[in-house]
Every structure is written in structure tokens, then in C-alpha cells.
C-alpha positions in Angstrom: -14.4 -15.2 -1.7 -15.7 -18.7 -1.8 -14.5 -21.2 0.8 -11.6 -23.2 -0.5 -10.3 -20.4 -2.7 -7.4 -19.5 -0.4 -4.8 -21.0 -2.8 -6.1 -18.8 -5.6 -6.0 -15.7 -3.4 -2.5 -16.3 -2.3 -1.3 -16.6 -5.9 -3.5 -13.6 -6.9 -5.3 -15.9 -9.3 -9.0 -15.6 -10.1 -11.1 -12.7 -11.2 -8.9 -10.1 -9.5 -5.6 -11.4 -10.8 -5.1 -8.2 -13.0 -5.6 -6.1 -9.8 -3.0 -8.2 -7.9 -0.5 -7.8 -10.7 -1.0 -4.1 -10.8 -0.5 -3.8 -7.1 2.8 -5.7 -7.3 4.1 -3.5 -10.1 3.0 -0.3 -8.3 4.5 -1.4 -5.0 7.8 -2.1 -6.8 7.7 1.4 -8.5 6.9 3.0 -5.1 9.7 1.1 -3.6 12.2 2.7 -6.0 10.9 6.1 -5.0 11.2 5.3 -1.3 14.7 3.8 -1.8 15.9 7.0 -3.4 14.2 9.2 -0.8 15.7 7.3 2.1 19.0 9.1 1.7 17.6 12.6 1.0 16.5 15.4 3.3 12.8 15.2 4.1 10.1 17.7 4.9 8.3 16.2 7.8 4.9 17.2 9.2 2.7 15.7 11.9 -0.9 14.5 11.6 -2.6 13.6 14.9 0.4 13.7 17.3 4.1 14.3 17.4 4.7 10.6 16.7 2.2 10.4 13.7 4.5 11.6 10.9 4.0 12.3 7.2 6.5 13.3 4.5 6.3 14.6 1.0 7.3 11.1 -0.1 4.2 9.6 1.6 2.0 12.0 -0.5 4.0 11.4 -3.7 3.8 7.6 -3.4 0.1 7.6 -2.4 -0.7 9.9 -5.3 1.2 7.7 -7.7 -0.5 4.5 -6.6 -4.0 6.0 -6.7 -3.6 7.8 -10.0 -2.1 4.7 -11.7 -4.9 2.5 -10.3 -7.5 5.0 -11.5 -6.1 4.9 -15.0 -5.9 1.2 -15.1 -9.2 0.5 -13.4 -11.5 3.4 -14.1 -14.5 1.6 -12.6 -12.7 1.4 -9.2 -13.6 4.6 -7.5 -13.1 3.6 -3.9 -9.8 4.3 -2.2 -9.0 4.1 1.5 -5.5 5.7 1.7 -3.7 6.7 4.8 -2.7 10.3 3.9 -6.0 11.1 2.2 -7.9 9.8 5.2 -5.7 11.8 7.6 -6.6 14.9 5.5 -10.3 14.2 6.0 -11.4 11.8 3.3 -14.0 9.3 4.5 -12.8 5.8 5.3 -15.8 3.7 4.2 -15.6 0.1 3.1 -18.4 -0.7 0.7 -19.4 -3.6 -1.6 -17.6 -1.8 -4.5 -14.0 -2.7 -5.3 -11.9 -0.8 -2.8 -8.1 -0.2 -2.7 -6.6 0.1 0.8 -3.2 1.9 0.7 -0.5 2.8 3.2 2.2 4.4 1.0 5.0 4.2 3.5 4.2 1.8 6.3 6.8 2.8 8.8 7.1 6.5 8.2 8.9 7.1 11.5 11.6 4.6 10.4 11.7 6.3 7.0 12.2 9.8 8.5 15.1 8.5 10.6 16.6 6.7 7.5 16.1 3.3 9.0 15.1 1.2 6.0 12.5 -1.0 7.7 9.5 0.3 5.8 6.9 -1.2 3.5 4.4 -0.2 0.8 1.1 -1.8 1.8 -1.7 -2.3 -0.7 -4.9 -4.2 0.0 -7.9 -4.8 -2.2 -11.4 -5.5 -0.9 -14.6 -6.5 -2.7 -18.0 -6.9 -1.0 -16.4 -5.7 2.2 -14.0 -8.6 2.1 -10.2 -8.2 1.7 -9.4 -10.3 -1.4 -5.6 -10.1 -0.7 -3.5 -7.8 1.4 -0.1 -7.1 -0.1 3.2 -5.9 1.4 6.4 -4.9 -0.2 9.1 -4.4 2.4 12.8 -3.6 2.8 15.4 -5.5 4.7 17.6 -3.5 7.0 20.2 -6.2 7.1 21.1 -5.9 3.4 21.8 -2.9 1.2 18.9 -0.4 1.4 16.0 -1.3 -0.9 16.7 -5.0 -1.0 13.4 -6.9 -1.3 12.4 -8.3 2.1 9.1 -9.9 1.0 6.2 -9.8 -1.1 3.6 -11.1 1.3 0.1 -12.0 0.4 -2.4 -13.8 2.6 -6.0 -14.7 2.7 -8.0 -13.0 5.4 -11.7 -12.6 5.7 -13.3 -9.6 7.4 -17.0 -9.1 8.1 
């Protein structure tokens, strides 16, 4: 990203605007799945420790996001996704367009039906995060109320 383009990045404008809009729509769809699943019984597994939880909803949401992004952007072949990485997929940030996904950021809260969770989707090009994106839920309002759609500009080496 060029210096001075922070305003464009925050709005999602510029050459990656279509990607930003896709992330927003997918996060909203994922949020609907999570909202419904919050009240349902869950099958819970552990990954690296007893506190590192994963549910079928984590896998469902991650699969949805990746499959929809692959359909919409067939040239984007790089995904760093939490559940896939936990299953052994390589986590490599390259110069290619790369999607970074945490399908349920706050799985422990989700498992315990505490609605403070988020869908996190980031997008990097040339090893630089173009915009991180967060769709969250507010525990002080009815489950599933939109807490925030947060985007920020952040540069990583």
C-alpha cells in the first residue's frame, strides 16, 4: 500500500474494493450461522490444549468463507485459516493475494453460549495486510446484534 492511502484502505476503496465487499458479505452470512448455532448443542473438540477449542460451526463457517472466496476470486489460491492451519496446512504469507481467516474468533465464548465472538477476515497482498476486518457480536444486546465492522490500516513487514 502506498503511503497516504490509509483513507482508501479504511473505506475498502482502491484496487481491492471488491475483495473488501466480499469479506463484508461473507462475514454477515457467517454471523447468521453463528447466531443460530449459539443456542444449539455443539460438538466440541480440542486442538493443541484443553483450552484450544474447535466446533463443527468453526469448520462450517471456515469452509463457507473459503469456498465462496474461491468461487468469486479463482486466482486467489492462498488462504491462512485457523482450522485448516490447526489441521496441518502450511501458514505462509507470500506476495500473492492471501486471505487470513478466523471463522469464530472467541470459540471458547461460543461454546459457553456467551455471544462475544467475531468473524475475522483479513486480506494481504505482497506480504502486507491491506485491511483486517472484524464482524462482532454485542453481549449487551440481543444475541447477534452487530457490534462493529472494524477495518484498520496496518502494515506488516
